[in-house]
C-alpha positions as a printed Julia matrix, in Angstrom:
131×3 Matrix{Float64}:
   8.43  67.09  21.12
   5.93  68.8   18.96
   5.43  67.78  15.48
   3.57  69.89  12.82
   2.58  68.46   9.66
   1.34  71.04   7.16
  -0.41  69.77   3.9
   0.66  71.87   1.09
   0.69  70.11  -2.39
  -2.78  68.48  -3.07
  -3.2   66.15  -6.11
  -5.87  64.02  -7.24
  -5.04  60.99  -5.13
  -2.77  62.27  -2.72
  -1.29  65.43  -0.87
   2.29  66.29   0.02
   3.16  68.0    3.09
   6.02  69.29   5.31
   6.78  67.75   8.65
   8.55  70.12  11.35
   9.86  68.89  14.61
   9.93  71.74  17.18
   9.48  74.4   14.15
  12.5   72.86  12.39
  11.87  71.31   8.89
  12.36  67.62   9.24
  11.1   66.04   5.75
   8.17  65.96   3.41
   5.15  63.63   3.72
   2.78  61.95   1.62
  -0.82  61.16   2.6
  -4.05  60.14   0.78
  -6.47  62.95   0.04
  -8.92  64.24   2.55
 -12.4   63.3    1.9
 -15.84  64.54   3.39
 -16.64  61.05   4.26
 -13.92  58.6    5.28
 -13.22  55.84   2.78
 -11.09  53.18   4.56
  -7.52  53.04   3.45
  -8.1   55.65   1.06
  -8.76  58.8    3.01
  -6.26  60.94   5.07
  -7.16  61.31   8.59
  -8.58  64.4    9.83
  -6.7   67.57  10.65
  -6.07  68.06  14.33
  -3.85  67.18  17.19
  -2.71  63.82  18.03
  -0.43  62.11  20.43
   2.12  59.95  19.07
   3.76  56.94  20.67
   6.14  54.03  19.51
   4.52  50.62  19.65
   5.34  47.32  17.85
   3.3   46.99  14.54
   2.06  43.41  13.84
   1.74  44.42  10.21
   5.26  45.77   9.74
   6.98  43.63  12.3
   8.91  46.27  13.95
   8.34  49.39  16.2
   6.76  52.37  14.53
   5.18  55.48  15.65
   1.31  55.41  16.15
  -1.07  58.28  16.34
  -3.65  57.97  19.13
  -7.25  58.77  19.38
  -7.75  59.48  15.47
 -11.44  59.76  14.92
 -13.08  56.77  12.86
  -9.47  55.26  12.43
  -7.29  52.85  14.34
  -3.46  51.78  14.0
  -2.68  54.7   11.86
   1.26  54.7   11.6
   4.13  56.75  10.27
   5.95  54.45   7.99
   7.97  54.43   4.92
   6.58  54.43   1.53
   6.47  56.77  -1.52
   3.51  56.93  -3.39
  -0.25  56.69  -2.53
  -0.47  53.28  -3.26
   1.87  52.88  -0.22
  -0.2   54.94   2.49
  -3.35  53.15   3.43
  -4.33  56.19   5.32
  -0.86  56.54   6.98
   1.8   59.21   6.74
   4.79  58.63   4.55
   7.83  60.51   5.02
  10.35  61.49   2.44
  13.73  63.54   1.93
  12.29  64.93  -1.49
   9.08  65.65  -3.29
   7.95  65.0   -6.87
   4.47  65.15  -8.44
   2.47  62.48  -6.4
   5.26  61.1   -4.57
   8.03  61.5   -1.94
  11.59  60.27  -2.61
  14.17  58.58  -0.15
  11.42  57.55   2.07
  13.77  54.7    3.98
  16.28  57.33   4.77
  13.75  60.07   5.73
  12.01  57.37   7.97
  15.2   56.1    9.56
  16.2   59.87  10.65
  12.67  60.81  11.73
  12.28  57.39  13.72
  15.45  58.04  15.44
  14.25  61.16  16.86
  10.91  60.13  17.84
  12.11  56.92  19.53
  14.82  58.91  21.62
  12.23  61.59  22.52
   9.55  59.04  23.42
  11.9   57.86  26.2
  11.8   61.17  28.0
   8.75  63.28  26.95
   5.5   63.05  25.24
   5.25  63.76  21.36
   2.31  65.71  19.77
   1.51  66.03  16.31
  -0.57  68.78  14.82
  -2.03  68.3   11.37
  -2.9   71.22   9.4
  -3.52  72.46   5.75
């Protein structure tokens, strides 16, 4: 499975993107903004290519998608949330977008997770982040 996240709508403290699964639009995303120097829990992960696996998150007490081999980061997840206060450097999905927020994140995450979880059982999942 190939995921593509295109960062498209930057604001002062976040960037909203569009997430595609195998070239089909899936949902919007919200992340912290990119910075030249990493600031823990405040900076978006670097653009690039990542493997994604489903593992149990102790922090969230549930299985979540985990991005592997992110430079200078560990434990980067995709999880529900609506604003930059919810990100901690992670990727938040949403069905809709407004200025500085995504909407219906729980619904968007549930639909995305169902697809990722099913795919993870039969194939590798790759995420390319561009902007």
